N, C-alpha and C positions, 0 to 999 in steps of 0.2 A: 547529545549523547553524553554518557557518563565520563568523566575527566580520565584520561589515561586508557580508555578502552578503544579498541580498534573496531571497525564495522563489524567484523564476524564475531568478536567476543562480546559485543552489546547484549546479546539475550543468553549468553552462557550462564547456566544455572538457575535461569528464571523458569517459573512454572505457571501453567494457565490457571487463571483465577477460577474458571468453571470446572475443569475436570482434573487439574493438578499434573497434566501431562507435561513433557518437556517442551520447551520452546527453542526452536532453531531458526536461524536466519535464512531467508530465501528471498528471491526476486519475485514479485508477482504483478499481474496486471489488475487494475481496477477501473471501474466505471462510475461515472457520476453524471446526473442531470443538472445542467446548468443553463439557467434562462430558457428552459424548454428544449435544450439539444443535449444529446448525450456526448460525453467526452470518454475517451480511453487513454488511461495513463499507464504506460508499460515501465517494466524495469524498476518498480517500486520496491525498495528494500523494507522487508518486514519481518517481524518475529511470527512464526507460525507454529501453533501447537501441533505436535506429531501426533496426537490422539484424536482431538475433535476438529482440528483445522482453523481455530479461532485465530484471527490476525491482529497482532499489535504493532503499532507505529510509534516510532521515536518522535518527539516533538519537533526535531529540525526537519523531519520527513514531512510531518503533517503541514509545516509552514510552507515548504515547497509545493506541496499539493495545492495549498490555498492560493498561493501565487500564480500557480499554473492555471488553475480553473477560473481565476479572476482575469485572465487574459494578460498577465504580465509578462508571460512567456510565449513565444511564437511556437505553434504547432510543428512538429517534426514533419508530419504528413496527414493527409485526410484520406479517409476510406468511405466507401459507399457501404452501408449496412442494410440487408433485406429486412423487411418487417413484414411478420405473419401475423394474422389475427385468427381465433378459433372461435 
């Protein structure tokens, strides 16, 4: 994070590189496939474009996500996910 900025101010004044919309701080969920299994990561702080929805992540958040999906952090819970095929 930028020095001297709080979490909610990190994205203030930033614009989307694709559509130039305003970026606002939100908490999002993201899924990733790791070693053939899907993982869900909840409550991820992200900058989200108000116009097109593009997500941006701070470096420290990406580091935490990497540690999480590499198994260095214990999962909070597990859920069963139905799978459909068409």
